[in-house]
C-alpha positions in Angstrom: -0.2 -0.1 -0.1 1.4 3.4 -1.0 2.3 5.8 2.1 1.5 9.4 0.5 3.8 10.5 3.6 7.1 9.0 2.1 7.1 11.3 -1.1 9.4 14.5 -0.7 8.8 16.7 -3.2 11.4 19.9 -3.8 10.0 22.9 -5.2 11.1 26.8 -5.9 8.8 30.1 -6.2 9.3 31.7 -9.0 11.2 35.2 -9.1 7.5 36.7 -10.2 5.7 35.3 -7.2 8.1 37.5 -4.9 6.9 40.9 -4.2 9.2 44.2 -4.6 10.7 43.6 -0.5 11.8 40.1 -1.5 8.6 38.2 0.1 6.5 35.5 -1.5 3.3 37.2 -2.3 0.3 35.4 -0.4 -1.4 33.8 -3.9 1.8 32.4 -4.6 1.5 29.9 -1.2 -1.3 29.0 -2.9 0.2 28.1 -6.5 2.9 26.0 -5.0 0.4 24.4 -2.8 -1.5 23.8 -6.6 1.8 23.0 -8.1 2.8 20.2 -5.3 -1.0 18.7 -4.9 -1.0 18.3 -9.0 2.3 16.5 -9.0 1.5 14.1 -6.1 -1.7 13.5 -8.2 -0.1 12.4 -11.0 2.3 10.0 -8.8 -0.3 8.5 -7.1 -2.7 8.1 -10.5 -5.5 10.5 -9.1 -4.6 13.2 -11.5 -7.1 14.7 -14.5 -5.7 11.8 -17.0 -7.8 9.5 -14.5 -10.9 11.3 -13.2 -11.7 12.5 -16.8 -12.0 9.0 -17.3 -15.0 9.1 -15.9 -16.7 12.5 -16.5 -15.0 14.1 -13.5 -12.8 16.7 -11.8 -11.2 17.9 -9.1 -12.7 21.3 -7.8 -11.0 23.0 -5.0 -13.7 24.3 -2.4 -11.0 25.9 -0.1 -7.6 26.3 1.1 -6.4 27.0 4.7 -2.7 27.7 5.5 -0.4 29.3 8.2 2.6 30.6 8.0 5.4 29.8 10.1 8.3 31.4 8.4 7.5 34.1 5.9 9.5 32.2 2.5 11.7 35.4 0.9 13.5 35.0 -2.2 13.6 31.7 -4.7 14.8 29.1 -2.3 14.6 25.6 -2.3 11.4 24.2 -0.6 10.5 20.4 0.2 6.9 19.4 0.5 5.0 16.6 1.6 1.2 15.9 1.2 -1.2 13.6 2.1 -5.1 12.7 2.1 -6.2 13.1 5.5 -10.4 12.8 5.2 -13.5 12.5 3.5 -16.2 14.0 5.0 -19.7 13.5 2.8 -18.6 14.8 -0.7 -15.6 16.9 0.8 -11.6 15.4 0.8 -9.3 17.0 2.8 -5.7 16.8 1.8 -2.4 18.2 3.9 0.4 20.1 2.8 3.9 21.0 4.6 6.5 22.9 3.2 10.0 22.8 4.6 13.6 24.7 4.2 16.9 22.7 3.3 17.5 22.3 7.2 14.0 20.5 7.8 12.7 23.7 9.6 9.2 24.0 9.1 7.9 27.2 6.9 4.2 27.0 6.2 1.6 24.0 6.0 -2.1 24.0 5.7 -5.0 22.0 4.2 -7.3 22.3 0.9 -10.8 21.2 0.8 -11.8 19.4 -2.8 -14.7 17.6 -4.4 -15.2 16.0 -7.3 -17.3 17.8 -10.2 -19.6 15.7 -12.5 -18.4 17.7 -16.0 -22.2 16.8 -17.5 -24.2 18.1 -15.0 -21.8 20.6 -13.3 -23.0 19.4 -10.2 -20.7 18.1 -7.0 -20.5 14.3 -6.9 -21.9 12.7 -4.2 -21.4 9.0 -4.3 -20.4 7.3 -1.6 -17.9 4.9 -3.6 -15.4 6.9 -6.2 -15.4 5.2 -9.3 -11.5 5.1 -8.9 -9.4 4.0 -6.1 -9.0 6.6 -3.1 -7.1 5.2 -0.8 -7.9 5.6 3.2 -7.1 9.2 4.4 -4.0 9.6 7.2 -5.8 11.2 10.0 -2.9 13.8 11.1 -3.7 17.2 10.5 -1.6 20.2 10.0 -3.7 23.3 11.2 -7.4 23.8 12.3 -9.3 24.4 8.6 -13.6 24.1 7.2 -14.3 24.2 3.8 -17.4 26.7 4.8 -16.6 30.5 5.9 -19.2 33.1 7.2 -19.1 36.6 8.7 -22.2 39.1 8.7 -19.3 42.0 8.4 -20.1 45.4 6.0 -17.9 44.7 3.4 -16.9 48.3 1.4 -16.8 48.1 -2.7 -13.5 49.3 -3.9 -13.3 48.1 -7.5 -15.0 46.3 -10.3 -13.2 44.1 -12.6 -14.1 42.2 -15.8 -13.0 38.4 -16.7 -10.9 38.3 -19.1 -9.9 35.5 -21.5 -6.8 34.6 -19.9 -8.3 33.9 -16.6 -10.4 31.1 -18.0 -8.8 27.3 -17.5 -9.8 24.0 -18.7 -13.0 23.5 -16.6 -14.4 27.2 -18.4 -14.4 29.0 -15.7 -11.7 31.2 -13.7 -8.9 29.3 -12.1 -8.7 29.1 -8.6 -5.7 30.7 -8.2 -6.7 34.2 -9.9 -8.8 34.7 -6.8 -5.7 35.4 -5.1 -4.5 37.7 -7.2 -7.9 39.8 -7.2 -7.3 40.1 -3.6 -3.2 40.7 -3.6 -4.5 43.5 -5.7 -6.6 44.9 -3.5 -3.6 45.2 -0.8 -2.4 48.8 0.5 0.9 49.9 0.1 1.9 49.4 4.0 0.2 45.9 3.4 2.2 44.7 1.1 5.5 46.0 2.9 4.1 43.8 5.8 4.0 40.6 4.0 6.9 39.5 6.1 3.8 39.5 9.2 1.2 37.4 7.5 0.2 34.5 10.0 -2.9 33.0 8.2 -3.9 32.7 4.4 -7.2 31.5 3.3 -9.5 31.5 0.3 -13.0 29.7 0.3 -14.6 29.6 -3.6 -18.4 29.7 -3.4 -19.6 30.0 -7.0 -18.2 29.9 -10.5 -16.9 33.2 -12.4 -17.1 32.9 -16.4 -15.9 34.2 -19.4 -16.8 38.5 -19.5 -18.5 38.3 -16.3 -18.3 41.5 -14.3 -17.7 41.6 -10.3 -17.2 43.8 -7.6 -14.1 43.4 -5.2 -15.2 44.2 -1.8 -13.1 44.4 1.3 -13.7 44.8 5.2 -11.3 44.8 8.0 -11.2 43.2 11.3 -8.2 44.2 13.8 -5.4 42.6 11.9 -8.0 40.4 9.6 -7.9 41.7 6.1 -11.4 40.2 4.1 -11.4 40.4 0.1 -14.7 39.6 -1.1 -15.9 38.9 -5.0 -19.4 39.3 -5.8 -20.5 39.1 -9.5 -22.5 41.6 -10.6 -25.0 39.5 -12.8 -26.0 36.9 -9.9 -25.3 38.6 -6.9 -23.9 35.5 -5.5 -20.4 35.7 -3.6 -17.5 34.3 -5.7 -14.7 34.2 -3.3 -13.7 35.3 -0.1 -10.0 35.2 0.8 -8.9 36.2 4.5 -5.5 37.6 5.4 -4.2 37.7 9.3 -1.2 39.1 9.9 0.8 39.4 13.3 0.1 42.6 15.5 
């Protein structure tokens, strides 16, 4: 039986993923999560080549990570990942990133579902048409696929979905939402990326080609919440939450 924790992957951030102060941009942590998860799913035969045979695709519902030591520069990172839990249609996956000395830099969890590409609905059958082993019940952080708040938001921008945002599934790729949030940062917040302690993204409804969406934000103490609202449907498309040290 494959033990997912036996695999260790080396990766380096791209120069473009650093900000002008040399620190990894918030969404770049998400990019690294995604890149490692994709490499790992290919290794264990659970990538898109496998799921597409059955008309299914992995869709990210949320990502939550805690930063122990912010990444500065294009340093070598060493990552592990494992499926930790299945609850209802939600598959939870842990990811851990360390430096060359084995020191923990950041870690966290993702929640994903399988999407039926014919009906555009979540696959809810108990058994999947391909083998997914039992989860390793070791969790990195407290995390949930859901986020709710009744705080008041202020609209700060309106944006349009362009061709380059759309991926193979016909909607805005999940990596773009973190970029939208980072674009809403102030100069001071960009300069204080070394104080970022937690980063979360919740994907609530699809944005599609030519959609117009408003970008809203709210602040609670040392927390920033960036929300995207689809102007046509009125639905919340995404929430991005960033916590800073005091």
